[in-house]
C-alpha positions in Angstrom: -15.3 8.3 10.1 -13.7 10.0 7.1 -10.2 9.1 6.4 -7.7 12.0 6.1 -5.4 12.2 3.2 -2.5 12.3 2.9 -2.0 9.6 5.5 0.8 10.3 8.0 2.9 7.4 9.1 5.8 7.4 11.5 8.2 4.7 12.5 9.4 4.3 16.0 12.7 2.6 16.9 14.0 1.8 20.3 17.7 1.3 20.8 20.0 0.4 23.7 23.7 -0.2 24.1 25.0 -3.6 23.6 26.1 -5.4 26.8 24.5 -2.7 29.0 21.4 -3.0 31.2 18.7 -0.5 31.4 17.6 1.2 34.6 14.4 -0.1 36.1 12.5 3.0 34.9 13.9 2.7 31.4 13.0 -1.0 31.2 9.5 -0.2 32.3 9.2 2.5 29.6 10.7 0.1 27.0 8.0 -2.5 27.8 5.1 0.0 27.7 6.3 1.4 24.3 6.8 -2.2 22.9 3.3 -3.3 24.1 1.6 -0.2 22.7 3.3 -0.6 19.4 2.1 -4.2 19.1 -1.5 -3.0 20.1 -1.5 -0.3 17.5 -0.2 -2.6 14.8 -2.9 -5.2 15.6 -5.6 -2.4 15.6 -4.5 -1.3 12.1 -4.9 -4.7 10.7 -8.5 -4.8 11.8 -9.4 -1.2 11.0 -11.1 -0.8 7.6 -10.2 2.9 7.4 -6.5 2.0 7.5 -6.6 -0.4 4.6 -4.6 0.9 1.6 
């Protein structure tokens, strides 16, 4: 697979209010996004096309 240039990178940040709890739905979404972020980061480490 040919690598596209320029490489496009984005940062994702999750935030919540201090001393406030999330709704059940928001907590579920928070966990999914966190897990997917970890999976994508791990995949980049192993992907030879992503090496800079």
